[in-house]
C-alpha positions, 0 to 999 in steps of 0.5 A, a space after each residue: 497460490 496468490 496472498 489474500 491479504 495485500 498492503 498499501 503504504 501512504 500518507 495519513 491525510 490521503 487515506 483520510 481524504 480517500 475515506 471521505 470519498 469512499 475511494 482511493 485513486 492513489 499516490 502521486 507515484 501510483 497516478 503517474 504509474 497508471 496503477 496503485 502499487 501494493 505489496 505482500 507481507 513478504 515484500 512490505 519491509 523492502 517497499 517501506 525502506 526503499 519508497 518511504 524512508 524518512 517519511 512521517 505521518 504514514 499509514 499501513 493498510 491491509 486489504 483482502 486482494 480478493 476484493 479488488 481487481 489486482 493484477 500480479 505483475 513482475 516488479 523489483 527483482 521479477 517478484 510478482 506484485 499486486 497492481 490495481 489499475 482502477 480506483 480503490 473503492 473502500 468497503 471499510 474492511 480494511 485494517 490500518 496501522 499508523 507507522 513509526 520510524 525506527 532509528 534509521 528512519 525506516 518505517 517499522 512494519 507492525 505485522 
């Protein structure tokens, strides 16, 4: 059974722009890969350490996967990750947390 809550980390200003437009087209990496990368709660800490170490002004977004047409595809270590191959249309049900960095410059995951 696939998880219903999935997570995205991005720059706060990217998210603010997305909210103004009503959709999120993805980060530079997402756009170059052709899909928006999400993580499950269990994958989140590794994602944060691997891809966002030392970055400031980050936000964590929680969304219900059932509201998106995500495809679950094998990625890091063969684990299934949720990928979205279209713009993420925002409906206001998303929950967000601003992320702080720990002493090792890794984002602190508040969930």
